[in-house]
Structures are given as C-alpha cells and as structure tokens.
N, C-alpha and C positions, 0 to 999 in steps of 0.2 A: 166695643162697649164694655165699660167697667161697672160692676155692681157694688153698691154700698148698703150697709145695714145701719139704720138709725137706732141708737140705743135710747130707749125712753128714759127721760130724767124728770118727768112730771108725774106725780102720783096723787091720789086722793089724800085729803088732809088727814084722814084717820089711818092711812097705811103705815106699816112699819118700814121706815126708810132703809134700815140695815138689811132687811130681807129683800127689798126691791133692788138695792145695789148689788147684792149677791146674785140675784136672778139676772141682772144685766151682765154681770161677769160670766155667768154660765151661757147666756145667749151669745156673747162674743166668742166663746170657745166653739160653739156650734157653728157660728157664721164662718169662723176661720176654717173649720174642717169641711164646711160645705163649699168653699171656694170663693167666698166674697172677696172683693179687692180692697175695700176700705170700710171703716166704721166711723161713727161720729155722733155728736149730740149738740144741742143748742144752748142758748143763754137767755134768761130773763130774770128779773128781780121783782119782788112783791107779786108773786104769781098766783095769788088767790083766784079761784078756789083750789088750786093745786099747791102741794109742797114740791119744791124743786131743788135737787142737789146741785151744788156749784159746779160749773162746767169744767174748768181746768183740773181741779182735784179728781173729779170723776174720770176724766180722760186719762189722767196719770194712772189711776187704778186699772182701767180697762186696757191700757197699753201693755200691762204685764201679761195679758192673754192674747194680744193682737197678732203675734207672730210677724209674718211678712205683710200684713195688711197695713194700709195707710190709716192714719188717725186724723180726723177732721174736726176742728172746732167750727160748728156750722150754725149760727155765726156768733162771733164776739161783738158786742155792742160798743164799738170802739170809742165813740164820742163820750161815753160814760166812764171810760177806764183811763188809768194813768199809763202813758205809753212806755215809761221806763220799766215799771213793774210788769207790764204786758210783754215787753221785749225779752226780759230776763226769764219770765215764767214760760213763755213759748219756746225760747231757746233751750230751756231745761227739758221741756216736753219733747222737743225735737231730738235731744240726746237720749231720752228714755225710749224713744221709738226707733233709734238708730237711723235718724234722718228721714223718717216717714211721716212727719207732721205736716198738715195743711192748715193754714189759718184762714177761716172764712170771716168776713167782716160785714157789718151792716150799721145803719145809722140809728135804728130804733124808731119807735112811733108812740110809746105810751107816756102820757103826761106824768104819771106818778113816778116813773123812773127818772125822767128829766128833773123833776122837782127834788127828788131825794138825792140826786147826785149834783145838784146845784148847777145844772147845765140848761141854758136857754135853747129851746127847740130850733130857733133860727141859726144857732151856732153849730148845729149837727154836722153840716157838710164841711165847713172849713175846719172844724175839729177833726173830722174823719181824715181829711186829706193831710192835714199837718201831722196828725198822729202817725199815719202811715209813713210819711216822709221820715219822721224821727225814728220810728221803730226800725225801718230798713237801714238807717245810718247806724243805729245801735247794734244791729245784727252784723253789719259788714265792716265797720270801721274799727281801727285800733285806738283811735283818739276821737274825741268829740267836743264841740262847743256849740250850743244851740240856743238861739234866742228868738222864739216864734211869738205869734199873737197869743197863744194859749199855754204853751209849754216852754220851759227853760231848763237847760242843763248846763252847769258851769263846765269849764274845761276839765275833762276827765279822760283817763286812759281806760280802755275797755278790755276785759279779759273773758267775759262770758259771751260766747258766740254759738249760734246753732251749728249742727253737724252738716245740714244741707248747704250746698254752695250754688249760687252766691247766698241764698237764703231760702227758707221754706216757701213753697208756693202760696199765693194769696188768691182766694176766691172772694168775689164781691157780690153780695145779695142786692137785688134791685127789684122794684115793682113798677114804678112809673117810668114813662119814656125818658125823662130827664136823668133818672138814675141809671137806666140801661145805657144811655149815651155816655155817662161818666165812666162806667166800667169799661166800655169799648175804647174810649179815648185813652184811658190809662193802661190798657193792655191786660186787664184782669179777666180771668174766666168769670162769666156771669153765673152765679148760683141762682137758678130759677126756682121760685117758690112753688109750693104745691097747690096754691089757691086759685091761680088764674086758669082760664080755659084755653084750649088750643086756638080758638078763634081770636083771643086777645094776644096770645103769644106769637102767632105766625108773623104778623107785621113787625112786632118788636124784635124778633130774632133776625129778620131780614135787615132791619135797621142796625142792630148790633153788629152783624157780620159786615155790612157795608162800611160802617164807621171804623171798625177795627182794621179792615183792609186799607182804607184810605189813610188812616193815622199811623198804623204800625206795620202794614204789609203782610199781616197774617191774622188768622182768626184763632183765638185761644180756645181751650176746651170749653164745653158747654155742659156743666153738671146740673141735674134737675132733681129736686126732692119730690117724691110722690107718696101719697097715702095709699097703702096696699093691704088687701087681705086676699090670700089665695087659699082655695079649698078645692078638693076634687069635684065638688058640686057647686056650680056657679051661684045658685040662689042661696045656698048655705053661706057662702062667703059674704054675700050682701047682708043676710040677716044677722050674722055674727058680728059684723063690723058696725052696723048702724047704732046699736045701743051705746057704743063707746065713742064712735067718731062724731055722731051728731052733737052730743054735749061739748065735745072738744071745740067744734066750730061755733057753738053758742057762746063759749067763753071767749073765743077769738073776736066774735062780734062785740061782746061787752068791752073788750080791750080796745076796740077801734081798728082792728087789723084790716077789715074790709074798707075802711076809709082811704087806704092808700093803694087800693087795687086799680088797675087800668079800666077804662070804659065804664066807670060807675058800677062795677060788679059788686054784689052784696052777698053776705052769708045769711041774710034774713029771709030765706025762702025755704019751701019744703025740702026735706032731705033728698027725695027722689030727684028733684031739679038740681040741688046742690051737688049731688054725686056725679051727675052726667058730665062727661068730658073733663072731670077733675080727678076722681078717685079711681084706682084700679082695683076693682072688686070682682073676682071671677075665678074660673078654673085655670089650671096651668096653661092650656092651649090659648085661652083668651088673654092671659097675661103675656105670653110670648108674642102674640100678635100686637098687643098694645106697645110692648117694648120696641118691636120692629117698626111700628108706625112712628114713634117718637124719633127713632134713629134715622129713618129714611126721609121723613117729611120735615123734621126740624133740625136734624144734625146733632142730636144729643149724644154726648160721648160718655157721660157718667150718669147712672140712675141710682138715686139714693132713696131707699125704701124705708118708710116708717110703717111697721107692721103691728104696732101696739099703741094703745092710748090708755089713759088712766082707767083702771078697772078691768081691762081685758086680761084674762088669766095667762100667766107665764107659760103654761103647758101649750096653749094655742100658738104662741110665738114659736116655740120649738117645732111644732108640727108644720108651721109655714116654712121655717128654715129648711126642714127636711124635704118638703116638696120642691123648694128651690134647688136643693142639692141633687135630687134624683130626676127632676123633670124639666127644669127651666135653665139652669146654668149650663148643663151639657149641650143644650141646643146652640149656645153662643160661644162655647169655648173649643 
C-alpha cells in the first residue's frame, strides 16, 4: 500500500493565494518527512466559489520539496488542453522530479469549461484518446508527423523527452461503467474518485479487473482518492471536517459532479448520509481499519488522502500529517 497526500489548490475567494501556496509547500515538507509516497493535486477552470491555483505550475513549485515522493497531476482535463503543450510541460515536470511524475487524465464534466475552451462535450472521449496517443508519441519518438481528427503536428524532430522510460505512468479517472471499461481496455490504472460508495465500486472494480486481465493479461495499480480527517478522538474528527467538507460537496453538486456518478448517487442528501461509506473521518485505529478494508476487499494499491478543504486551518493539516507519521504509516511500512 502506498500513501499519497493531496495538496489543496482550491481556496476561498477572499484568501491570500501566496500564503496558501506557501502553506502547501510546508505541508509537502511534512508529508515527505512523515513517509508519504506521493503528492498531487487536481485541475479545474472557472472554479467559483473557489480560487484555484494552476495545476502544473503549482506542482513544479511543490516538486522542489517532494524529495523521493512521486508527483501526481490528478487529473489533467486532457480534452481541454493542447497535447503538444501538455507533452512538453509534463516532460519538463518529469525532469524536475527526476522521473517521478505521474500524469492523471480525465474527460471533465462542466459545461462552462467546455464552452470556454470551445470543446463540444460529445468530443470529450475521442479528444482524450487522440490526445493520449499524440502525447505518448511526443514523449517517446525522435521524429513525428501527426494528422488526427482534432490535432495536427507537421513533420518535426523532437528533442524534449521525459526522464521516465518509456514515459511517465498514466492514471485514468473514471466514474461510469463505460469509462471504467475504457481505462481497463487501454491498460491504465483507474484513479478512483472519492465520491462513490463501496457498494457502487465493488462491481465496478470486479468489471475493471476482469476486462484488464482479458485484454492485457494483468491488472494495473488501483489508486483511490479519499476525503480524510484523522484525530485522536473520532467524534472530533467528524465535527472538525463537516463545516468544510459539507460546502465542498455542495459546490460539487452545483457543478454537476454527481450527475456522472454510478447508480444515480447524489450529493443532495444530509451530511450524515453523504459521509457514510464515502469519507474517512475517525481516530487512527479506525483509519487503519478502513485502509485495510479497501486494500483487502477492493485491492486498492494507492490511497490518496485529501485532508484539507477550503477554510480548514493549515495547523490542523499538519496535526493530521503528524498522526499519520506516528500512528498510521508505521502500521503498514
């Protein structure tokens, strides 16, 4: 089991972004010293009611403090991005991390993002797959000529390549069955979102593993993102998380995130019901037992923990990292 620390990059609109970035840098230092295996953060645009620092520049800054930890872009909304720029930016980030970069990709779901980037929602999937094809060529080939449905590169020689060989690992986010099948068929680790319940995930993971074995002869890693608050007192963990986690999911609902969840799951329910079987809120022993449950019953290989949401004090994040260092990570290492 590998443990990841999600670095918050969404803050209240009135926050001082410079201060919050510096706090993220400090959190990465503490995560490194605590024994976490990787760090990362995500991507959105027009993220009101939050301000949001741009993903790849932020990861480049955090990489200066990441040491031997891997650095994950989790995820890049690839259909919105130019694949040539993305290939060279991520190759650069792979060099900054000495070959420890992981590129997570997703298709996106927000209308305002598609409209702003002049991308038709129905083109998301073919753009994703074509962009991945082109990016991998740009990463691995010395020469290229590409004429696709959406992207074109004239004959060119390539000198900018990633350090990782043959290229950085790629994780693919997915919610619905059709997207999970796509990740499995293409041999990508499925980056599991923090929103779905175990009840929904259990048949999806079986489907993913079956298709991966049938298509590729092996099952890739299974990384999972989870919302987490750990405190020595279980009820305190719950009460400290709710004031910040609840509005986070209200914002997700307003963005339409729950429209793409399996089994018609919704965020428009009381927090007590929303948290059940989704969020990891408890004392260290309870968190250890939850990690073991996901590892043993679902086969999760990487757990990516988001321990902060907009408004939650930086000091509480450091306290949680310290509990991981002293009481949780030693149980698994």
